[in-house]
C-alpha positions as CSV (number, residue, x, y, z in Angstrom):
1,M,-11.2,-3.3,9.5
2,A,-8.5,-5.6,8.1
3,S,-4.8,-4.8,8.2
4,K,-1.6,-6.4,7.1
5,T,2.0,-5.2,7.7
6,V,4.6,-5.9,5.0
7,M,8.3,-5.0,4.4
8,I,9.3,-3.4,1.1
9,N,12.0,-5.5,-0.6
10,N,12.2,-3.6,-3.9
11,E,15.7,-2.0,-4.3
12,T,14.2,1.4,-5.2
13,G,11.3,1.3,-2.7
14,L,7.8,2.5,-3.6
15,H,8.2,5.0,-6.4
16,T,5.9,6.3,-9.2
17,R,5.6,3.2,-11.3
18,P,4.9,0.6,-8.6
19,G,3.0,3.2,-6.7
20,N,0.7,3.6,-9.7
21,E,0.2,-0.1,-9.8
22,F,-0.8,-0.1,-6.1
23,V,-3.2,2.8,-6.6
24,S,-4.8,1.2,-9.6
25,L,-5.4,-2.0,-7.7
26,A,-6.7,-0.2,-4.6
27,K,-9.3,1.6,-6.8
28,T,-10.8,-1.8,-7.8
29,F,-12.0,-2.5,-4.3
30,K,-15.2,-1.1,-2.6
31,S,-13.4,-0.8,0.7
32,A,-11.6,2.4,1.8
33,I,-7.8,1.8,1.6
34,E,-5.2,3.4,3.8
35,V,-1.4,3.0,3.9
36,E,0.5,3.7,7.2
37,N,4.2,4.0,7.5
38,A,6.3,3.1,10.5
39,A,6.0,6.6,11.9
40,G,2.2,6.2,12.1
41,T,1.4,8.5,9.2
42,K,-1.7,7.3,7.3
43,V,-2.6,8.3,3.8
44,K,-5.4,7.4,1.4
45,G,-4.3,4.4,-0.7
46,T,-6.0,5.6,-3.8
47,S,-3.9,8.7,-4.1
48,L,-0.5,8.3,-5.8
49,L,0.7,11.7,-4.5
50,K,-0.3,10.9,-0.9
51,L,1.3,7.4,-1.2
52,L,4.6,8.9,-2.6
53,S,4.6,11.5,0.2
54,L,5.3,8.6,2.7
55,G,8.8,8.2,1.1
56,I,8.8,4.4,1.3
57,K,12.3,3.0,0.8
58,K,13.7,-0.5,0.7
59,G,13.5,-2.1,4.1
60,A,10.5,0.0,5.2
61,T,7.7,-1.6,7.0
62,I,4.2,-0.4,6.0
63,T,0.7,-1.4,7.0
64,V,-2.2,-1.6,4.6
65,H,-5.6,-1.0,6.1
66,A,-9.0,-1.7,4.5
67,T,-12.5,-1.0,5.7
68,G,-15.5,-2.2,3.9
69,E,-17.2,-5.3,2.4
70,D,-14.2,-6.6,0.6
71,E,-11.6,-5.6,3.1
72,Q,-9.9,-8.9,3.6
73,E,-9.5,-9.5,-0.1
74,A,-8.2,-6.0,-0.6
75,V,-5.6,-6.3,2.2
76,E,-4.3,-9.6,0.9
77,K,-4.0,-8.6,-2.7
78,L,-2.5,-5.2,-2.0
79,A,0.0,-6.6,0.6
80,H,1.0,-9.3,-2.0
81,L,1.7,-6.6,-4.6
82,L,3.8,-4.6,-2.1
83,E,5.8,-7.7,-1.1
84,N,6.6,-8.5,-4.7
85,L,7.3,-5.1,-6.2
86,K,9.6,-5.1,-9.3
87,D,11.2,-2.1,-11.0
């Protein structure tokens, strides 16, 4: 398993549009993707509704986990997307 923790800097956090970008990218990997919030709640990274249920706001720290053959690449690209969210 590969993991990377990032802080959300986007003023409006992780809402529908950037969440959809994340889910779309997550679905391109063979690895299983999970997102974990600071409270320890983990959700499937390929489900927009589950991702939005975490209520990720600006300043939140979240961890991306990936398990599978392309886990390292998945974690790096998804973390990069989260660190550079734009509205």
